[in-house]
C-alpha positions, -999 to 999 in steps of 0.1 A, spaced: -265 -727 -788 -248 -760 -797 -256 -795 -783 -226 -795 -759 -237 -763 -742 -273 -776 -737 -259 -808 -721 -236 -787 -698 -265 -766 -686 -287 -796 -680 -260 -813 -659 -255 -781 -637 -292 -779 -631 -294 -816 -621 -265 -811 -597 -282 -782 -580 -315 -802 -576 -296 -832 -561 -276 -808 -538 -307 -791 -525 -325 -825 -519 -295 -839 -501 -291 -808 -478 -327 -803 -469 -332 -801 -431 -351 -828 -413 -383 -822 -394 -364 -824 -361 -339 -797 -372 -367 -775 -384 -385 -779 -350 -353 -770 -331 -347 -738 -352 -383 -727 -347 -380 -732 -309 -348 -711 -309 -365 -683 -328 -395 -683 -305 -372 -681 -274 -353 -651 -288 -386 -633 -295 -398 -640 -260 -365 -626 -245 -367 -595 -266 -403 -589 -255 -394 -593 -219 -365 -569 -223 -387 -543 -238 -412 -547 -209 -384 -542 -184 -369 -512 -202 -404 -496 -203 -408 -502 -166 -373 -488 -158 -380 -457 -179 -413 -452 -161 -396 -456 -127 -368 -431 -137 -394 -406 -148 -413 -410 -116 -381 -405 -96 -371 -375 -116 -406 -360 -111 -404 -367 -74 -369 -352 -72 -381 -321 -92 -411 -318 -70 -389 -321 -39 -364 -296 -53 -392 -272 -62 -406 -276 -27 -372 -270 -12 -367 -239 -34 -401 -227 -24 -393 -232 12 -359 -215 8 -375 -186 -10 -402 -183 16 -375 -184 43 -356 -156 25 -388 -136 21 -394 -140 58 -359 -129 65 -354 -101 39 -390 -91 32 -394 -75 -3 -357 -81 -8 -361 -119 -3 -363 -128 -40 -328 -113 -45 -314 -135 -17 -311 -165 -40 -291 -165 -71 -259 -175 -89 -227 -155 -86 -216 -137 -119 -185 -117 -125 -176 -89 -148 -147 -66 -153 -138 -31 -162 -102 -24 -172 -80 2 -187 -43 5 -192 -37 10 -155 -61 -11 -135 -84 -41 -138 -115 -41 -115 -135 -72 -111 -171 -70 -99 -195 -96 -85 -233 -94 -89 -235 -108 -53 -237 -75 -35 -230 -56 -67 -196 -51 -52 -160 -46 -63 -146 -81 -59 -109 -74 -66 -85 -48 -80 -53 -55 -99 -27 -28 -107 -15 -38 -141 19 -20 -142 31 -34 -108 40 -68 -93 46 -81 -58 81 -85 -45 80 -121 -58 69 -112 -93 32 -120 -89 3 -98 -101 -3 -70 -76 -38 -74 -62 -49 -47 -38 -76 -70 -24 -94 -101 -34 -130 -112 -33 -136 -137 -5 -117 -113 19 -139 -83 11 -172 -69 24 -189 -41 6 -225 -29 8 -253 -9 24 -268 -18 58 -302 -4 66 -336 -12 81 -366 -20 59 -399 -34 70 -384 -40 105 -357 -61 90 -319 -55 89 -308 -56 53 -273 -61 42 -270 -57 4 -237 -77 2 -259 -108 8 -282 -101 -21 -279 -107 -58 -280 -77 -81 -288 -77 -118 -261 -64 -141 -276 -37 -163 -244 -24 -180 -212 -38 -194 -204 -61 -223 -201 -97 -211 -209 -119 -180 -197 -154 -171 -213 -175 -145 -189 -193 -122 -201 -218 -96 -185 -215 -61 -168 -186 -44 -135 -188 -63 -129 -172 -96 -102 -188 -118 -79 -166 -139 -94 -160 -173 -130 -170 -162 -141 -134 -154 -164 -116 -178 -145 -87 -193 -155 -52 -205 -126 -42 -227 -140 -11 -244 -113 11 -227 -85 -10 -241 -101 -10 -276 -109 27 -275 -81 46 -257 -93 79 -244 -129 67 -238 -146 54 -207 -169 24 -199 -195 18 -172 -210 -12 -155 -242 -11 -134 -258 -34 -109 -294 -30 -98 -312 -45 -68 -349 -41 -79 -378 -50 -56 -405 -37 -80 -404 -21 -115 -390 13 -110 -380 7 -74 -344 -2 -69 -309 4 -55 -283 8 -82 -245 9 -82 -229 25 -113 -191 22 -118 -173 41 -145 -136 38 -155 -118 62 -178 -87 54 -199 -54 60 -181 -69 66 -147 -67 52 -113 -101 66 -103 -133 46 -105 -165 67 -103 -190 51 -80 -226 64 -81 -253 51 -57 -288 57 -72 -318 51 -50 -352 51 -68 -386 47 -51 -372 30 -20 -386 56 5 -416 34 12 -394 4 22 -364 20 40 -373 32 75 -383 69 74 -365 78 106 -330 71 90 -310 102 82 -282 82 67 -275 48 52 -246 28 66 -220 18 40 -196 -10 52 -163 -15 34 -137 -39 47 -110 -63 35 -79 -82 45 -48 -63 34 -24 -86 14 13 -83 18 30 -68 -13 66 -62 -3 95 -82 11 91 -84 49 110 -58 70 103 -46 105 106 -10 94 90 -14 59 55 -22 48 43 -33 82 52 1 97 35 23 70 3 3 66 -27 20 83 -60 38 77 -58 75 68 -87 100 65 -94 136 58 -119 156 76 -142 178 54 -123 211 47 -99 202 74 -67 183 82 -56 147 73 -52 123 102 -46 86 106 -48 56 129 -16 45 147 9 30 123 24 6 147 -6 -12 163 -43 -21 160 -64 10 165 -98 24 159 -115 59 158 -150 72 158 -151 102 133 -180 122 145 -177 151 121 -179 152 83 -152 133 64 -140 139 28 -122 106 22 -110 74 39 -80 55 27 -68 20 33 -31 27 29 -1 4 25 35 15 20 34 20 -17 -3 15 -26 -37 26 -14 -74 21 -19 -93 53 -10 -130 60 -10 -137 97 -17 -170 116 -13 -181 140 -40 -193 162 -11 -187 145 23 -196 116 45 -218 124 75 -195 105 99 -176 73 100 -160 47 122 -127 32 112 -109 2 126 -76 -16 118 -63 -49 131 -26 -53 125 -13 -88 120 21 -101 132 42 -115 104 50 -147 123 12 -154 127 0 -143 93 28 -140 67 4 -133 38 -16 -104 52 -7 -72 69 -40 -67 87 -78 -62 84 -92 -28 76 -128 -18 82 -148 14 77 -185 20 85 -194 51 67 -226 72 71 -240 82 37 -264 112 39 -300 100 32 -331 123 31 -358 97 22 -367 113 -11 -382 93 -40 -351 97 -60 -316 102 -45 -281 101 -59 -249 98 -38 -217 104 -58 -183 89 -48 -150 78 -62 -125 51 -55 -88 56 -60 -69 24 -66 -33 31 -73 3 38 -62 12 62 -34 31 84 -59 33 120 -46 28 138 -79 0 114 -89 -19 119 -57 -13 157 -56 -30 163 -89 -64 156 -74 -61 186 -50 -78 169 -20 -47 162 0 -44 126 -11 -7 131 -13 -7 132 25 -9 94 24 28 95 14 43 100 49 70 127 46 75 135 83 61 162 106 54 198 96 88 213 90 103 180 77 74 175 54 78 210 39 115 203 32 105 172 13 76 189 -5 95 220 -16 131 209 -19 138 172 -20 109 160 -42 112 188 -68 149 182 -72 145 144 -73 118 147 -100 140 172 -120 169 147 -120 145 119 -131 137 138 -163 173 132 -175 186 101 -157 171 66 -155 196 51 -130 184 58 -95 218 52 -80 232 80 -101 202 102 -92 208 97 -55 245 105 -60 237 138 -78 210 147 -53 236 141 -25 262 162 -42 237 191 -48 225 190 -11 261 189 3 271 218 -20 242 239 -8 251 231 28 288 237 23 288 272 37 273 258 70 299 230 69 327 256 64 314 278 93 312 247 116 348 237 107 361 272 113 344 273 147 360 240 156 394 253 144 390 283 167 381 261 196 411 240 189 434 271 189 422 280 224 429 245 237 461 256 257 441 283 275 412 260 282 437 235 297 450 262 320 415 270 332 408 234 338 440 229 358 433 261 378 398 254 389 398 216 388 366 195 393 354 212 425 347 246 410 326 238 380 308 271 381 339 292 382 355 271 355 325 276 332 325 314 338 362 317 331 358 296 299 330 318 287 350 349 295 379 335 274 355 328 245 342 364 247 376 380 247 388 359 218 356 365 198 347 328 197 311 316 197 310 282 215 278 274 196 293 282 162 300 246 155 267 233 166 244 258 150 253 250 114 247 213 122 213 221 137 204 240 105 212 209 85 191 186 106 158 192 88 174 180 55 189 150 73 155 140 88 137 148 55 158 122 37 151 97 65 114 99 57 117 105 19 136 73 9 115 47 28 82 60 12 94 67 -23 77 43 -47 101 54 -74 128 33 -57 106 2 -57 123 -26 -77 152 -3 -88 186 -20 -85 220 -5 -81 253 -23 -77 247 -52 -53 213 -38 -40 186 -55 -60 159 -32 -47 167 3 -33 133 4 -14 144 -24 9 176 -35 27 206 -48 6 215 -80 23 249 -95 13 249 -121 40 219 -140 56 227 -150 92 216 -184 106 204 -166 137 188 -132 145 207 -106 165 183 -85 187 176 -51 173 199 -58 143 182 -86 123 192 -118 106 212 -103 77 241 -78 70 233 -48 49 265 -36 31 254 0 25 245 3 62 279 -11 72 297 14 49 276 42 63 287 33 98 324 31 90 324 65 71 304 81 100 330 71 125 358 84 102 339 117 97 333 120 135 370 115 142 380 142 116 355 168 128 357 162 166 361 195 184 386 203 211 358 215 234 341 182 231 372 162 238 382 183 268 351 200 282 327 172 278 345 138 276 312 119 279 300 136 248 330 122 229 320 87 238 284 94 228 296 107 194 312 73 187 283 54 200 258 71 177 271 54 145 269 20 161 233 28 172 224 37 136 240 5 124 215 -14 144 186 9 134 192 12 97 202 -24 90 165 -31 82 158 2 64 158 8 26 193 6 11 186 38 -8 186 57 26 219 40 38 234 47 4 225 84 7 240 87 42 272 68 30 276 92 1 270 122 24 297 110 47 322 105 19 315 141 6 318 154 42 352 137 46 363 152 13 351 186 23 370 184 56 403 176 39 396 204 13 390 230 40 421 219 60 442 223 29 437 261 28 430 269 65 461 281 84 455 272 121 485 294 131 469 325 116 436 316 134 455 314 167 473 347 161 440 364 153 424 350 185 452 363 206 449 397 189 412 397 197 420 390 234 440 422 236 412 444 223 388 459 248 355 441 251 327 460 235 298 467 257 264 457 244 237 483 238 218 469 267 247 472 291 253 508 279 216 517 286 219 503 321 250 524 328 233 555 314 202 549 337 225 545 367 243 578 359 210 596 357 201 583 392 235 595 405 248 560 410 282 550 396 282 516 379 311 495 391 337 491 365 343 457 350 375 441 360 
């Protein structure tokens, strides 16, 4: 290191020493700084004391609240034990939901009551394109009612433990949001298999009431097994049955119509090895079923929920309350069934049942062979048989080849009118004969006038007999066609196949085809104009005019007016009925008009008149009965007066 470097370092050191001496704090400044430091330390210490005190107070409050909550829970539990006895511990809990589903249905369960909470049909929607829910949780009641330890027990108030299934999710509050339910998806992941979920209400180890639900792939049936184990010492021994209560508010699924879903919603039931019956379709009703029952169905127009016994229910009481649309537009009514389940008081008992949750499709219901298809209302005995053995088989046959239901109805109509053509032809010929005799009938009318009605009738019948004309010949073929006419009247409104199917301007053949909504309502008609119904009325009037008989116009003029009034009456009646029905009647009228012109083209009325006059000249054949009377008279020596 050279001399200059040493001098530089020495100067820097000297500067630092001088700088530190110049900037050294005074005693007063040191005292102020120390005081400030002591104040901060004192504040920090005070804050620490306060925080400790606050923490202790919070802990004390939490302990007090916990103690109070525990005391409240203990009091609540004691109250539940006092109310429900050994079932009291199950009266407090948290609602949990789980689901069984396959490709057809989705069934949601709640551990509260171990009940079916809601059911969704996955392939169907409501008329406004929402998921189709047969019933939903808060509006349902489902459970056993019985006496135990001198207490009335209702299991839908108790919390069951789920012992089967794949996944649960706890949801606070009564409402379940979409997507929050626990799901058991084994049936979707393993088509062709089945999955079960079980709920158990256990009072002691090995002593319980258990519900087991099983759903198979591609099925609308949910197996429901009630298992009772070791409960005979708790359930009153004098009970020969357990009461099972099932009820829910019936949601509206279809577009409102006075003659639609409201009319066909009611409770149906089948007596064990006996007939199917139902409550009144048009009003609130109830019935006490005192004999064995096979199944009870909560039926809507196109869907139903039906509880089916493996063997039979001892008896039941069913009740329906129908709602007016104006007062409750979202629900059709409230259905309730109190069902007696056989109970013998054994240590171990099993009661097997099934639920059907699905569409009222005739073929689907018929496959179960327990008359479930009777929930599809097809009319009274004769009319129902026409639908069962003629209309439905033909309709299903056409469906195998054609997807358009408008075309299916057209072909069905053509086929029916072709089969009935011989009757139509016979009716037309009878009317032609009556028309050919019109001059003679006019003479008889002029001869006897209005004062001699009896003589006029006798002379007219004598004329018919001489000419070989049956005055009922035109009516009888029409009477033979009436069963088919009425069968279609019941078939179309209840056919789920037409639901949601559009054709031309009709967006849904299962309801009316409104082309104009009126700003007011016409009594008995409605607040809209259905075009198919209007076309049906016009063609009915034309057909009536073409086929009007001479006897009707001359012999019974009042009947002529009635024949023209009938189409107008049907215009008012069918304006609210399914457009598929009006469309069928419209097509039938068009074909009838065409058949009338076809028959007229090759029927010679002059030849008919000539043949009738020839028949009048022939001697009238005596009936075998008249001949026997004459023979008996001759044997007695009495000569029978000759007929003039």
